[in-house]
C-alpha positions in Angstrom: 75.3 -127.9 -92.6 73.0 -125.4 -90.9 71.4 -126.3 -87.6 68.7 -124.5 -85.7 69.0 -124.2 -82.0 66.0 -123.4 -79.7 65.4 -123.4 -76.0 62.8 -122.5 -73.3 59.8 -122.4 -75.6 57.4 -123.2 -72.6 54.7 -123.8 -75.1 51.8 -124.4 -74.4 52.8 -124.0 -70.7 53.1 -120.2 -70.9 52.8 -119.5 -74.6 49.7 -120.6 -76.5 51.6 -121.0 -79.8 55.1 -120.7 -81.1 55.7 -117.2 -82.5 55.9 -117.0 -86.3 59.3 -115.5 -86.0 60.6 -119.0 -84.9 59.6 -120.5 -88.2 61.1 -117.6 -90.2 64.4 -117.8 -88.3 64.7 -121.6 -88.7 63.7 -121.8 -92.3 66.1 -124.0 -94.3 67.8 -125.6 -91.4 68.6 -129.4 -91.7 68.3 -130.2 -88.0 66.8 -128.5 -84.9 68.3 -128.9 -81.4 66.0 -128.1 -78.5 67.7 -127.5 -75.1 64.8 -128.1 -72.9 61.8 -126.5 -71.2 59.8 -127.5 -74.2 56.4 -127.2 -72.7 54.6 -130.0 -74.5 54.9 -132.7 -77.2 53.0 -130.6 -79.6 55.8 -128.1 -79.7 58.3 -130.8 -80.8 55.8 -132.0 -83.4 55.4 -128.5 -84.8 59.1 -128.0 -85.0 59.5 -131.4 -86.7 57.6 -130.0 -89.7 60.6 -127.8 -90.3 63.4 -130.4 -89.7 64.2 -133.4 -87.5 64.4 -132.4 -83.8 66.7 -133.6 -81.1 65.6 -132.5 -77.7 66.3 -132.8 -74.0 64.2 -132.5 -70.9 64.2 -129.2 -68.9 63.1 -128.6 -65.4 59.6 -127.7 -66.7 59.2 -130.9 -68.7 58.1 -133.5 -66.2 55.7 -135.1 -68.6 58.0 -135.5 -71.6 60.0 -138.7 -72.1 63.3 -137.1 -73.0 66.9 -137.6 -71.8 68.6 -134.9 -69.7 71.7 -135.2 -71.8 71.8 -136.1 -75.5 75.0 -136.7 -77.5 75.1 -136.8 -81.3 77.4 -136.3 -84.2 76.6 -133.4 -86.6 78.7 -132.9 -89.7 81.6 -134.8 -88.1 81.5 -132.8 -84.8 80.5 -134.1 -81.4 77.5 -132.2 -80.0 76.0 -132.4 -76.5 72.6 -131.0 -75.6 71.5 -130.4 -72.0 69.2 -127.9 -70.3 71.7 -126.5 -67.9 69.8 -126.7 -64.6 71.9 -127.8 -61.6 70.7 -129.1 -58.2 67.9 -127.0 -56.6 70.2 -126.9 -53.5 72.6 -124.9 -55.7 70.1 -122.9 -57.8 67.6 -121.8 -55.2 70.0 -119.9 -52.9 71.5 -118.2 -56.0 68.1 -117.2 -57.3 67.2 -115.7 -53.9 70.6 -113.8 -53.8 69.9 -112.5 -57.3 66.5 -111.2 -56.2 67.6 -109.5 -53.1 70.5 -107.8 -54.8 68.2 -106.7 -57.7 70.3 -108.7 -60.2 73.8 -107.5 -59.3 74.6 -111.1 -58.3 72.6 -113.1 -60.7 72.7 -116.5 -62.4 74.8 -119.5 -61.5 78.6 -118.7 -61.5 80.9 -120.9 -63.4 78.1 -122.4 -65.4 80.1 -122.8 -68.6 82.8 -124.8 -66.7 80.1 -127.0 -65.2 78.6 -127.7 -68.7 81.9 -128.7 -70.1 82.4 -131.2 -67.2 79.1 -132.8 -68.2 80.3 -133.5 -71.7 84.1 -133.1 -71.7 84.6 -134.7 -75.1 82.1 -132.5 -77.0 83.1 -130.0 -79.7 79.8 -128.1 -79.2 77.6 -127.9 -76.1 74.1 -126.5 -76.5 72.1 -125.4 -73.4 69.2 -123.2 -72.2 67.7 -122.6 -68.8 69.1 -119.1 -68.2 66.9 -117.4 -70.9 70.0 -115.4 -71.8 71.8 -115.9 -75.1 75.5 -116.6 -74.8 78.3 -117.7 -77.1 81.6 -118.8 -75.4 84.6 -120.9 -76.3 86.3 -122.8 -73.5 89.3 -124.5 -74.7 88.3 -126.3 -77.9 84.6 -126.4 -77.0 81.9 -124.0 -78.3 79.3 -123.5 -75.6 76.1 -122.0 -76.9 72.9 -120.8 -75.4 70.4 -119.5 -78.0 68.4 -117.5 -75.5 64.7 -118.2 -75.0 61.6 -118.1 -77.1 59.5 -117.4 -74.0 60.8 -114.3 -72.2 59.2 -113.1 -69.0 58.1 -109.4 -69.1 56.4 -107.6 -66.2 52.9 -108.6 -67.3 53.8 -112.2 -67.7 55.6 -112.3 -64.3 52.5 -110.8 -62.6 50.2 -113.2 -64.3 52.3 -116.2 -63.1 52.5 -114.8 -59.6 48.7 -114.9 -59.5 48.9 -118.7 -59.9 50.6 -118.8 -56.5 53.8 -120.6 -57.6 56.3 -122.3 -55.3 59.0 -120.5 -53.5 61.7 -121.0 -56.1 59.5 -119.6 -59.0 58.0 -116.9 -56.8 61.5 -115.6 -55.9 62.6 -115.5 -59.6 59.4 -113.8 -60.7 59.8 -111.1 -58.1 63.2 -110.2 -59.7 61.8 -110.4 -63.3 58.9 -108.1 -62.6 61.3 -105.4 -61.4 64.0 -106.0 -64.0 64.9 -102.8 -65.9 66.3 -104.5 -69.0 64.1 -107.1 -70.5 65.5 -109.9 -72.7 64.1 -110.3 -76.2 63.0 -113.7 -77.6 65.7 -115.3 -79.6 66.7 -118.6 -81.3 70.1 -119.6 -82.6 71.9 -120.9 -85.7 74.9 -123.2 -85.8 76.8 -123.3 -89.1 79.0 -126.4 -89.4 81.8 -125.9 -92.0 85.3 -127.1 -92.9 86.9 -124.4 -90.7 84.8 -125.2 -87.7 81.4 -124.3 -86.1 80.0 -120.7 -86.0 77.1 -119.7 -83.7 74.8 -116.7 -84.0 71.7 -115.5 -82.2 68.6 -114.4 -84.1 65.9 -112.2 -82.7 62.4 -113.3 -83.3 
């Protein structure tokens, strides 16, 4: 069974439409997992034209009636989906530290371990939030971040700064507008087979 994985679409929050590359990359999947920061119900409706969608709420989804953690069985495997954001008391100081060190100390440490503690019985954990694709196995658990559809380049960061965001977002955007290596938009694919589950990241 082939499953599409997507996160951080932020559409229509920051993107007017989903990029066409999303639909090309997810063509033929039997299920889509969305790991939060959807942006709006219309995004889930558009994805549902490809395949059934299972989604969770991200920290940018206050208006969506979605769970923060979703558990389901896919091809006989236990799958958990969550966005991956921890308490603001934890994340805000780390974001500030990442900004003032120009990214040398960046992103939440031990995030993978924290994710596994949220769903200790899962065979696969899907998450988003960091906007950075990652495939890691911890014990018998595959932990997969497909990256983000919406990536913040310098122009996007400066446009969002003009909206006068709160302190947390302002701090993060200051780092993003100075970042030397920009992340590319991506989605993910999970292939469930007799030998296990394989993950890959697809640029869009």
